[in-house]
KOLZATOR-29715 format. One record per residue (C-alpha): residue number from 0; x, y, z. Coordinates in steps of 0.02 Angstrom, whole numbers. Example, Ala and Ser with C-alpha at 12.3 -4.5 7.8 and 13.67 -1.06 7.14 Angstrom:
<pt><i>0</i><x>615</x><y>-225</y><z>390</z></pt>
<pt><i>1</i><x>684</x><y>-53</y><z>357</z></pt>
% end
This chain:
<pt><i>0</i><x>317</x><y>-1102</y><z>617</z></pt>
<pt><i>1</i><x>227</x><y>-1154</y><z>457</z></pt>
<pt><i>2</i><x>41</x><y>-1188</y><z>464</z></pt>
<pt><i>3</i><x>-56</x><y>-1262</y><z>320</z></pt>
<pt><i>4</i><x>-208</x><y>-1152</y><z>292</z></pt>
<pt><i>5</i><x>-376</x><y>-1236</y><z>312</z></pt>
<pt><i>6</i><x>-454</x><y>-1113</y><z>189</z></pt>
<pt><i>7</i><x>-367</x><y>-1012</y><z>56</z></pt>
<pt><i>8</i><x>-344</x><y>-827</y><z>79</z></pt>
<pt><i>9</i><x>-451</x><y>-789</y><z>-73</z></pt>
<pt><i>10</i><x>-592</x><y>-894</y><z>1</z></pt>
<pt><i>11</i><x>-583</x><y>-797</y><z>165</z></pt>
<pt><i>12</i><x>-586</x><y>-629</y><z>75</z></pt>
<pt><i>13</i><x>-727</x><y>-685</y><z>-40</z></pt>
<pt><i>14</i><x>-830</x><y>-739</y><z>110</z></pt>
<pt><i>15</i><x>-796</x><y>-573</y><z>193</z></pt>
<pt><i>16</i><x>-851</x><y>-478</y><z>39</z></pt>
<pt><i>17</i><x>-1011</x><y>-578</y><z>14</z></pt>
<pt><i>18</i><x>-1064</x><y>-554</y><z>195</z></pt>
<pt><i>19</i><x>-1007</x><y>-374</y><z>211</z></pt>
<pt><i>20</i><x>-1069</x><y>-292</y><z>52</z></pt>
<pt><i>21</i><x>-1258</x><y>-299</y><z>80</z></pt>
<pt><i>22</i><x>-1241</x><y>-249</y><z>262</z></pt>
<pt><i>23</i><x>-1123</x><y>-106</y><z>224</z></pt>
<pt><i>24</i><x>-1233</x><y>-42</y><z>83</z></pt>
<pt><i>25</i><x>-1382</x><y>-47</y><z>199</z></pt>
<pt><i>26</i><x>-1290</x><y>46</y><z>337</z></pt>
<pt><i>27</i><x>-1228</x><y>183</y><z>219</z></pt>
<pt><i>28</i><x>-1400</x><y>196</y><z>140</z></pt>
<pt><i>29</i><x>-1498</x><y>206</y><z>302</z></pt>
<pt><i>30</i><x>-1382</x><y>301</y><z>421</z></pt>
<pt><i>31</i><x>-1308</x><y>439</y><z>311</z></pt>
<pt><i>32</i><x>-1405</x><y>586</y><z>241</z></pt>
<pt><i>33</i><x>-1419</x><y>597</y><z>51</z></pt>
<pt><i>34</i><x>-1268</x><y>712</y><z>24</z></pt>
<pt><i>35</i><x>-1153</x><y>616</y><z>140</z></pt>
<pt><i>36</i><x>-1217</x><y>453</y><z>66</z></pt>
<pt><i>37</i><x>-1172</x><y>509</y><z>-109</z></pt>
<pt><i>38</i><x>-993</x><y>550</y><z>-57</z></pt>
<pt><i>39</i><x>-974</x><y>388</y><z>39</z></pt>
<pt><i>40</i><x>-1039</x><y>285</y><z>-107</z></pt>
<pt><i>41</i><x>-917</x><y>373</y><z>-223</z></pt>
<pt><i>42</i><x>-771</x><y>347</y><z>-104</z></pt>
<pt><i>43</i><x>-814</x><y>163</y><z>-82</z></pt>
<pt><i>44</i><x>-817</x><y>140</y><z>-270</z></pt>
<pt><i>45</i><x>-1002</x><y>101</y><z>-284</z></pt>
<pt><i>46</i><x>-1051</x><y>254</y><z>-386</z></pt>
<pt><i>47</i><x>-981</x><y>391</y><z>-495</z></pt>
<pt><i>48</i><x>-981</x><y>575</y><z>-446</z></pt>
<pt><i>49</i><x>-1161</x><y>594</y><z>-505</z></pt>
<pt><i>50</i><x>-1221</x><y>447</y><z>-402</z></pt>
<pt><i>51</i><x>-1236</x><y>323</y><z>-546</z></pt>
<pt><i>52</i><x>-1193</x><y>144</y><z>-493</z></pt>
<pt><i>53</i><x>-1025</x><y>82</y><z>-554</z></pt>
<pt><i>54</i><x>-1040</x><y>-100</y><z>-503</z></pt>
<pt><i>55</i><x>-867</x><y>-95</y><z>-427</z></pt>
<pt><i>56</i><x>-794</x><y>-101</y><z>-253</z></pt>
<pt><i>57</i><x>-630</x><y>-30</y><z>-192</z></pt>
<pt><i>58</i><x>-514</x><y>-105</y><z>-63</z></pt>
<pt><i>59</i><x>-463</x><y>-279</y><z>-9</z></pt>
<pt><i>60</i><x>-580</x><y>-287</y><z>143</z></pt>
<pt><i>61</i><x>-445</x><y>-365</y><z>251</z></pt>
<pt><i>62</i><x>-501</x><y>-279</y><z>413</z></pt>
<pt><i>63</i><x>-684</x><y>-329</y><z>403</z></pt>
<pt><i>64</i><x>-633</x><y>-506</y><z>354</z></pt>
<pt><i>65</i><x>-530</x><y>-514</y><z>514</z></pt>
<pt><i>66</i><x>-681</x><y>-456</y><z>614</z></pt>
<pt><i>67</i><x>-789</x><y>-595</y><z>540</z></pt>
<pt><i>68</i><x>-650</x><y>-720</y><z>575</z></pt>
<pt><i>69</i><x>-636</x><y>-664</y><z>756</z></pt>
<pt><i>70</i><x>-822</x><y>-700</y><z>783</z></pt>
<pt><i>71</i><x>-788</x><y>-877</y><z>721</z></pt>
<pt><i>72</i><x>-635</x><y>-889</y><z>833</z></pt>
<pt><i>73</i><x>-748</x><y>-855</y><z>983</z></pt>
<pt><i>74</i><x>-865</x><y>-997</y><z>938</z></pt>
<pt><i>75</i><x>-991</x><y>-901</y><z>835</z></pt>
<pt><i>76</i><x>-1018</x><y>-901</y><z>648</z></pt>
<pt><i>77</i><x>-950</x><y>-771</y><z>530</z></pt>
<pt><i>78</i><x>-1120</x><y>-689</y><z>511</z></pt>
<pt><i>79</i><x>-1119</x><y>-648</y><z>698</z></pt>
<pt><i>80</i><x>-977</x><y>-526</y><z>664</z></pt>
<pt><i>81</i><x>-1062</x><y>-428</y><z>525</z></pt>
<pt><i>82</i><x>-1095</x><y>-273</y><z>631</z></pt>
<pt><i>83</i><x>-912</x><y>-273</y><z>687</z></pt>
<pt><i>84</i><x>-853</x><y>-292</y><z>507</z></pt>
<pt><i>85</i><x>-963</x><y>-149</y><z>448</z></pt>
<pt><i>86</i><x>-904</x><y>-37</y><z>589</z></pt>
<pt><i>87</i><x>-720</x><y>-73</y><z>558</z></pt>
<pt><i>88</i><x>-736</x><y>-41</y><z>371</z></pt>
<pt><i>89</i><x>-826</x><y>124</y><z>399</z></pt>
<pt><i>90</i><x>-695</x><y>185</y><z>523</z></pt>
<pt><i>91</i><x>-555</x><y>132</y><z>406</z></pt>
<pt><i>92</i><x>-634</x><y>229</y><z>263</z></pt>
<pt><i>93</i><x>-664</x><y>380</y><z>375</z></pt>
<pt><i>94</i><x>-476</x><y>382</y><z>403</z></pt>
<pt><i>95</i><x>-441</x><y>364</y><z>216</z></pt>
<pt><i>96</i><x>-554</x><y>510</y><z>172</z></pt>
<pt><i>97</i><x>-464</x><y>621</y><z>296</z></pt>
<pt><i>98</i><x>-291</x><y>554</y><z>250</z></pt>
<pt><i>99</i><x>-319</x><y>600</y><z>67</z></pt>
<pt><i>100</i><x>-354</x><y>778</y><z>119</z></pt>
<pt><i>101</i><x>-207</x><y>792</y><z>240</z></pt>
<pt><i>102</i><x>-86</x><y>717</y><z>114</z></pt>
<pt><i>103</i><x>-156</x><y>814</y><z>-34</z></pt>
<pt><i>104</i><x>-180</x><y>652</y><z>-132</z></pt>
<pt><i>105</i><x>-275</x><y>678</y><z>-294</z></pt>
<pt><i>106</i><x>-308</x><y>494</y><z>-334</z></pt>
<pt><i>107</i><x>-354</x><y>336</y><z>-241</z></pt>
<pt><i>108</i><x>-376</x><y>167</y><z>-325</z></pt>
<pt><i>109</i><x>-363</x><y>246</y><z>-495</z></pt>
<pt><i>110</i><x>-500</x><y>378</y><z>-469</z></pt>
<pt><i>111</i><x>-504</x><y>558</y><z>-412</z></pt>
<pt><i>112</i><x>-512</x><y>569</y><z>-222</z></pt>
<pt><i>113</i><x>-675</x><y>624</y><z>-143</z></pt>
<pt><i>114</i><x>-608</x><y>792</y><z>-84</z></pt>
<pt><i>115</i><x>-555</x><y>840</y><z>-262</z></pt>
<pt><i>116</i><x>-730</x><y>799</y><z>-325</z></pt>
<pt><i>117</i><x>-844</x><y>862</y><z>-186</z></pt>
<pt><i>118</i><x>-730</x><y>987</y><z>-97</z></pt>
<pt><i>119</i><x>-634</x><y>978</y><z>66</z></pt>
<pt><i>120</i><x>-777</x><y>1026</y><z>186</z></pt>
<pt><i>121</i><x>-897</x><y>896</y><z>116</z></pt>
<pt><i>122</i><x>-765</x><y>760</y><z>115</z></pt>
<pt><i>123</i><x>-721</x><y>796</y><z>297</z></pt>
<pt><i>124</i><x>-905</x><y>789</y><z>345</z></pt>
<pt><i>125</i><x>-930</x><y>627</y><z>249</z></pt>
<pt><i>126</i><x>-788</x><y>549</y><z>348</z></pt>
<pt><i>127</i><x>-867</x><y>611</y><z>509</z></pt>
<pt><i>128</i><x>-1034</x><y>538</y><z>456</z></pt>
<pt><i>129</i><x>-954</x><y>369</y><z>421</z></pt>
<pt><i>130</i><x>-875</x><y>355</y><z>593</z></pt>
<pt><i>131</i><x>-1037</x><y>401</y><z>681</z></pt>
<pt><i>132</i><x>-1131</x><y>274</y><z>574</z></pt>
<pt><i>133</i><x>-1002</x><y>144</y><z>627</z></pt>
<pt><i>134</i><x>-1035</x><y>181</y><z>809</z></pt>
<pt><i>135</i><x>-1224</x><y>173</y><z>797</z></pt>
<pt><i>136</i><x>-1222</x><y>14</y><z>690</z></pt>
<pt><i>137</i><x>-1115</x><y>-76</y><z>818</z></pt>
<pt><i>138</i><x>-1215</x><y>-15</y><z>967</z></pt>
<pt><i>139</i><x>-1376</x><y>-77</y><z>885</z></pt>
<pt><i>140</i><x>-1307</x><y>-252</y><z>855</z></pt>
<pt><i>141</i><x>-1411</x><y>-389</y><z>941</z></pt>
<pt><i>142</i><x>-1264</x><y>-469</y><z>1028</z></pt>
<pt><i>143</i><x>-1211</x><y>-474</y><z>1211</z></pt>
<pt><i>144</i><x>-1048</x><y>-381</y><z>1185</z></pt>
<pt><i>145</i><x>-1115</x><y>-235</y><z>1082</z></pt>
<pt><i>146</i><x>-1078</x><y>-101</y><z>1211</z></pt>
<pt><i>147</i><x>-906</x><y>-167</y><z>1254</z></pt>
<pt><i>148</i><x>-862</x><y>-186</y><z>1070</z></pt>
<pt><i>149</i><x>-917</x><y>-8</y><z>1034</z></pt>
<pt><i>150</i><x>-808</x><y>58</y><z>1175</z></pt>
<pt><i>151</i><x>-660</x><y>-40</y><z>1105</z></pt>
<pt><i>152</i><x>-690</x><y>29</y><z>930</z></pt>
<pt><i>153</i><x>-695</x><y>207</y><z>995</z></pt>
<pt><i>154</i><x>-535</x><y>180</y><z>1096</z></pt>
<pt><i>155</i><x>-447</x><y>112</y><z>941</z></pt>
<pt><i>156</i><x>-512</x><y>258</y><z>837</z></pt>
<pt><i>157</i><x>-447</x><y>383</y><z>964</z></pt>
<pt><i>158</i><x>-278</x><y>297</y><z>963</z></pt>
<pt><i>159</i><x>-273</x><y>300</y><z>774</z></pt>
<pt><i>160</i><x>-311</x><y>486</y><z>774</z></pt>
<pt><i>161</i><x>-179</x><y>515</y><z>908</z></pt>
<pt><i>162</i><x>-52</x><y>421</y><z>803</z></pt>
<pt><i>163</i><x>-94</x><y>523</y><z>649</z></pt>
<pt><i>164</i><x>-79</x><y>684</y><z>748</z></pt>
<pt><i>165</i><x>93</x><y>631</y><z>811</z></pt>
<pt><i>166</i><x>146</x><y>585</y><z>635</z></pt>
<pt><i>167</i><x>99</x><y>760</y><z>574</z></pt>
<pt><i>168</i><x>186</x><y>840</y><z>722</z></pt>
<pt><i>169</i><x>346</x><y>745</y><z>686</z></pt>
<pt><i>170</i><x>361</x><y>839</y><z>521</z></pt>
<pt><i>171</i><x>396</x><y>999</y><z>619</z></pt>
<pt><i>172</i><x>514</x><y>921</y><z>747</z></pt>
<pt><i>173</i><x>699</x><y>889</y><z>731</z></pt>
<pt><i>174</i><x>717</x><y>772</y><z>879</z></pt>
<pt><i>175</i><x>598</x><y>623</y><z>886</z></pt>
<pt><i>176</i><x>646</x><y>483</y><z>1008</z></pt>
<pt><i>177</i><x>635</x><y>310</y><z>932</z></pt>
<pt><i>178</i><x>517</x><y>248</y><z>1068</z></pt>
<pt><i>179</i><x>398</x><y>390</y><z>1029</z></pt>
<pt><i>180</i><x>404</x><y>349</y><z>844</z></pt>
<pt><i>181</i><x>366</x><y>165</y><z>880</z></pt>
<pt><i>182</i><x>220</x><y>217</y><z>989</z></pt>
<pt><i>183</i><x>155</x><y>330</y><z>850</z></pt>
<pt><i>184</i><x>163</x><y>186</y><z>724</z></pt>
<pt><i>185</i><x>76</x><y>70</y><z>846</z></pt>
<pt><i>186</i><x>-65</x><y>194</y><z>870</z></pt>
<pt><i>187</i><x>-80</x><y>248</y><z>688</z></pt>
<pt><i>188</i><x>-70</x><y>75</y><z>609</z></pt>
<pt><i>189</i><x>-84</x><y>-56</y><z>745</z></pt>
<pt><i>190</i><x>-233</x><y>5</y><z>846</z></pt>
<pt><i>191</i><x>-368</x><y>-17</y><z>715</z></pt>
<pt><i>192</i><x>-294</x><y>-180</y><z>650</z></pt>
<pt><i>193</i><x>-290</x><y>-249</y><z>827</z></pt>
<pt><i>194</i><x>-470</x><y>-196</y><z>849</z></pt>
<pt><i>195</i><x>-517</x><y>-281</y><z>685</z></pt>
<pt><i>196</i><x>-442</x><y>-445</y><z>746</z></pt>
<pt><i>197</i><x>-540</x><y>-444</y><z>909</z></pt>
<pt><i>198</i><x>-700</x><y>-346</y><z>878</z></pt>
<pt><i>199</i><x>-807</x><y>-489</y><z>815</z></pt>
<pt><i>200</i><x>-755</x><y>-596</y><z>962</z></pt>
<pt><i>201</i><x>-795</x><y>-458</y><z>1086</z></pt>
<pt><i>202</i><x>-962</x><y>-427</y><z>1001</z></pt>
<pt><i>203</i><x>-1019</x><y>-606</y><z>1028</z></pt>
<pt><i>204</i><x>-966</x><y>-602</y><z>1211</z></pt>
<pt><i>205</i><x>-797</x><y>-690</y><z>1209</z></pt>
<pt><i>206</i><x>-692</x><y>-703</y><z>1366</z></pt>
<pt><i>207</i><x>-579</x><y>-551</y><z>1393</z></pt>
<pt><i>208</i><x>-421</x><y>-655</y><z>1380</z></pt>
<pt><i>209</i><x>-466</x><y>-710</y><z>1203</z></pt>
<pt><i>210</i><x>-512</x><y>-533</y><z>1152</z></pt>
<pt><i>211</i><x>-346</x><y>-471</y><z>1223</z></pt>
<pt><i>212</i><x>-239</x><y>-601</y><z>1134</z></pt>
<pt><i>213</i><x>-325</x><y>-572</y><z>966</z></pt>
<pt><i>214</i><x>-305</x><y>-384</y><z>985</z></pt>
<pt><i>215</i><x>-121</x><y>-404</y><z>1028</z></pt>
<pt><i>216</i><x>-95</x><y>-516</y><z>876</z></pt>
<pt><i>217</i><x>-168</x><y>-380</y><z>764</z></pt>
<pt><i>218</i><x>-67</x><y>-241</y><z>845</z></pt>
<pt><i>219</i><x>96</x><y>-334</y><z>819</z></pt>
<pt><i>220</i><x>48</x><y>-370</y><z>639</z></pt>
<pt><i>221</i><x>8</x><y>-186</y><z>614</z></pt>
<pt><i>222</i><x>175</x><y>-128</y><z>680</z></pt>
<pt><i>223</i><x>267</x><y>-259</y><z>576</z></pt>
<pt><i>224</i><x>173</x><y>-196</y><z>423</z></pt>
<pt><i>225</i><x>224</x><y>-16</y><z>460</z></pt>
<pt><i>226</i><x>406</x><y>-64</y><z>481</z></pt>
<pt><i>227</i><x>407</x><y>-159</y><z>316</z></pt>
<pt><i>228</i><x>313</x><y>-20</y><z>229</z></pt>
<pt><i>229</i><x>441</x><y>106</y><z>292</z></pt>
<pt><i>230</i><x>582</x><y>-2</y><z>227</z></pt>
<pt><i>231</i><x>498</x><y>-10</y><z>57</z></pt>
<pt><i>232</i><x>474</x><y>178</y><z>62</z></pt>
<pt><i>233</i><x>664</x><y>198</y><z>58</z></pt>
<pt><i>234</i><x>735</x><y>42</y><z>-25</z></pt>
<pt><i>235</i><x>583</x><y>-38</y><z>-108</z></pt>
<pt><i>236</i><x>576</x><y>-99</y><z>-287</z></pt>
<pt><i>237</i><x>475</x><y>28</y><z>-389</z></pt>
<pt><i>238</i><x>395</x><y>-119</y><z>-482</z></pt>
<pt><i>239</i><x>321</x><y>-175</y><z>-316</z></pt>
<pt><i>240</i><x>288</x><y>-11</y><z>-228</z></pt>
<pt><i>241</i><x>238</x><y>99</y><z>-374</z></pt>
<pt><i>242</i><x>350</x><y>234</y><z>-301</z></pt>
<pt><i>243</i><x>526</x><y>294</y><z>-336</z></pt>
<pt><i>244</i><x>668</x><y>224</y><z>-233</z></pt>
<pt><i>245</i><x>688</x><y>342</y><z>-85</z></pt>
<pt><i>246</i><x>512</x><y>413</y><z>-102</z></pt>
<pt><i>247</i><x>492</x><y>438</y><z>86</z></pt>
<pt><i>248</i><x>661</x><y>525</y><z>96</z></pt>
<pt><i>249</i><x>613</x><y>655</y><z>-35</z></pt>
<pt><i>250</i><x>471</x><y>715</y><z>77</z></pt>
<pt><i>251</i><x>580</x><y>701</y><z>236</z></pt>
<pt><i>252</i><x>463</x><y>576</y><z>316</z></pt>
<pt><i>253</i><x>510</x><y>532</y><z>496</z></pt>
<pt><i>254</i><x>490</x><y>347</y><z>460</z></pt>
<pt><i>255</i><x>548</x><y>214</y><z>581</z></pt>
<pt><i>256</i><x>715</x><y>172</y><z>496</z></pt>
<pt><i>257</i><x>756</x><y>357</y><z>481</z></pt>
<pt><i>258</i><x>715</x><y>395</y><z>662</z></pt>
<pt><i>259</i><x>817</x><y>244</y><z>718</z></pt>
<pt><i>260</i><x>964</x><y>311</y><z>619</z></pt>
<pt><i>261</i><x>944</x><y>490</y><z>680</z></pt>
<pt><i>262</i><x>951</x><y>427</y><z>859</z></pt>
<pt><i>263</i><x>1112</x><y>332</y><z>829</z></pt>
<pt><i>264</i><x>1287</x><y>398</y><z>866</z></pt>
<pt><i>265</i><x>1390</x><y>503</y><z>745</z></pt>
<pt><i>266</i><x>1251</x><y>550</y><z>625</z></pt>
<pt><i>267</i><x>1300</x><y>732</y><z>598</z></pt>
<pt><i>268</i><x>1301</x><y>720</y><z>408</z></pt>
<pt><i>269</i><x>1133</x><y>633</y><z>405</z></pt>
<pt><i>270</i><x>1054</x><y>762</y><z>520</z></pt>
<pt><i>271</i><x>1127</x><y>906</y><z>420</z></pt>
<pt><i>272</i><x>1055</x><y>839</y><z>257</z></pt>
<pt><i>273</i><x>889</x><y>773</y><z>318</z></pt>
<pt><i>274</i><x>839</x><y>914</y><z>434</z></pt>
<pt><i>275</i><x>884</x><y>1062</y><z>325</z></pt>
<pt><i>276</i><x>750</x><y>1166</y><z>239</z></pt>
<pt><i>277</i><x>813</x><y>1149</y><z>60</z></pt>
<pt><i>278</i><x>752</x><y>1003</y><z>-49</z></pt>
<pt><i>279</i><x>867</x><y>855</y><z>-73</z></pt>
<pt><i>280</i><x>947</x><y>827</y><z>-241</z></pt>
<pt><i>281</i><x>939</x><y>653</y><z>-317</z></pt>
<pt><i>282</i><x>1119</x><y>623</y><z>-267</z></pt>
<pt><i>283</i><x>1079</x><y>678</y><z>-90</z></pt>
<pt><i>284</i><x>928</x><y>561</y><z>-81</z></pt>
<pt><i>285</i><x>1043</x><y>415</y><z>-119</z></pt>
<pt><i>286</i><x>1171</x><y>481</y><z>6</z></pt>
<pt><i>287</i><x>1039</x><y>494</y><z>143</z></pt>
<pt><i>288</i><x>981</x><y>315</y><z>109</z></pt>
<pt><i>289</i><x>1161</x><y>258</y><z>125</z></pt>
<pt><i>290</i><x>1186</x><y>355</y><z>287</z></pt>
<pt><i>291</i><x>1025</x><y>284</y><z>362</z></pt>
<pt><i>292</i><x>1086</x><y>109</y><z>321</z></pt>
<pt><i>293</i><x>1261</x><y>142</y><z>390</z></pt>
<pt><i>294</i><x>1186</x><y>208</y><z>551</z></pt>
<pt><i>295</i><x>1092</x><y>45</y><z>573</z></pt>
<pt><i>296</i><x>916</x><y>105</y><z>529</z></pt>
<pt><i>297</i><x>886</x><y>-27</y><z>396</z></pt>
<pt><i>298</i><x>947</x><y>-174</y><z>501</z></pt>
<pt><i>299</i><x>853</x><y>-113</y><z>655</z></pt>
<pt><i>300</i><x>689</x><y>-101</y><z>558</z></pt>
<pt><i>301</i><x>710</x><y>-274</y><z>483</z></pt>
<pt><i>302</i><x>750</x><y>-351</y><z>651</z></pt>
<pt><i>303</i><x>607</x><y>-259</y><z>737</z></pt>
<pt><i>304</i><x>485</x><y>-319</y><z>603</z></pt>
<pt><i>305</i><x>542</x><y>-498</y><z>637</z></pt>
<pt><i>306</i><x>519</x><y>-470</y><z>824</z></pt>
<pt><i>307</i><x>344</x><y>-404</y><z>798</z></pt>
<pt><i>308</i><x>296</x><y>-552</y><z>688</z></pt>
<pt><i>309</i><x>364</x><y>-673</y><z>818</z></pt>
<pt><i>310</i><x>264</x><y>-583</y><z>953</z></pt>
<pt><i>311</i><x>108</x><y>-593</y><z>845</z></pt>
<pt><i>312</i><x>130</x><y>-781</y><z>827</z></pt>
<pt><i>313</i><x>151</x><y>-801</y><z>1015</z></pt>
<pt><i>314</i><x>-7</x><y>-701</y><z>1050</z></pt>
<pt><i>315</i><x>-106</x><y>-808</y><z>929</z></pt>
<pt><i>316</i><x>-38</x><y>-968</y><z>1006</z></pt>
<pt><i>317</i><x>-90</x><y>-905</y><z>1179</z></pt>
<pt><i>318</i><x>-268</x><y>-876</y><z>1115</z></pt>
<pt><i>319</i><x>-294</x><y>-1065</y><z>1103</z></pt>
<pt><i>320</i><x>-393</x><y>-1060</y><z>941</z></pt>
<pt><i>321</i><x>-456</x><y>-1206</y><z>841</z></pt>
<pt><i>322</i><x>-349</x><y>-1254</y><z>692</z></pt>
<pt><i>323</i><x>-455</x><y>-1171</y><z>558</z></pt>
<pt><i>324</i><x>-466</x><y>-993</y><z>628</z></pt>
<pt><i>325</i><x>-286</x><y>-1004</y><z>690</z></pt>
<pt><i>326</i><x>-225</x><y>-1045</y><z>514</z></pt>
<pt><i>327</i><x>-333</x><y>-910</y><z>435</z></pt>
<pt><i>328</i><x>-270</x><y>-776</y><z>555</z></pt>
<pt><i>329</i><x>-91</x><y>-824</y><z>511</z></pt>
<pt><i>330</i><x>-125</x><y>-821</y><z>325</z></pt>
<pt><i>331</i><x>-212</x><y>-653</y><z>327</z></pt>
<pt><i>332</i><x>-76</x><y>-583</y><z>440</z></pt>
<pt><i>333</i><x>54</x><y>-646</y><z>317</z></pt>
<pt><i>334</i><x>-41</x><y>-565</y><z>174</z></pt>
<pt><i>335</i><x>-44</x><y>-398</y><z>265</z></pt>
<pt><i>336</i><x>144</x><y>-393</y><z>293</z></pt>
<pt><i>337</i><x>190</x><y>-478</y><z>130</z></pt>
<pt><i>338</i><x>272</x><y>-629</y><z>213</z></pt>
<pt><i>339</i><x>232</x><y>-808</y><z>258</z></pt>
<pt><i>340</i><x>238</x><y>-863</y><z>440</z></pt>
% end
């Protein structure tokens, strides 16, 4: 199905940024103590390591834009979803702060990561401070669904953490069932995105069926994104991904195409190469990619991504939205996964 957008994607994101920035700056400034505030401002791109303003902002703000849009989808105006947008952005950045530490990443958006500048303990605490600020900001919102929205945000956050914990655990396991891997990806990537798509609507008191359909749309989009990202992590063009071909294979990531292949029949050579302790040579990386494809991992991931996108479209159609928010949800969803609906 092709839908002509009522507004351009850039207009939606610009609106999200203009509404979100002052509210997010106020929340960070008023709800975090000075040390945690300094780390958060650095991580968000607002200041340098010494606290001097940089005049910049990191990130695309897709999730908070979805929260503002969901308030409109429920009959409110975008401004009604500001508290939801602030909360989603803070939780997302809490996860990024902790991800950088867990992954040992030294840079994010072209700058040194917070943990390399302020130390691991302070970066962890800053992430913790951001997620508690998100909770209190949402609870204090003057809207009828504030308590319900806060409960939904915390449920999504717990699912995201559970998914991340499973992802880490998979590194130490040889046998990971495909269904378990799909569930991990849904929790790690889909839960918060689903929450972003529905939180503004829930905040303004939308009917549960609308909240449910918007959340389901976001969860399917999140899983489709993870499937496509995993495909790019093995076969992606370095010009697009910024990573070597086979980057995920070099670190033995239990990505969805790999797990699908490992659970197929007659994969003895793949298991012997991928599950051994010794590093893979460049020739072996290419061989593993070929074996994953031969075992059906690449085709399964492509087909599953298509199924998830089709399911996302159905959920949105069932929500019964007006033309404008319906078109914007589709366009932002397409932007997330890198495809047009």
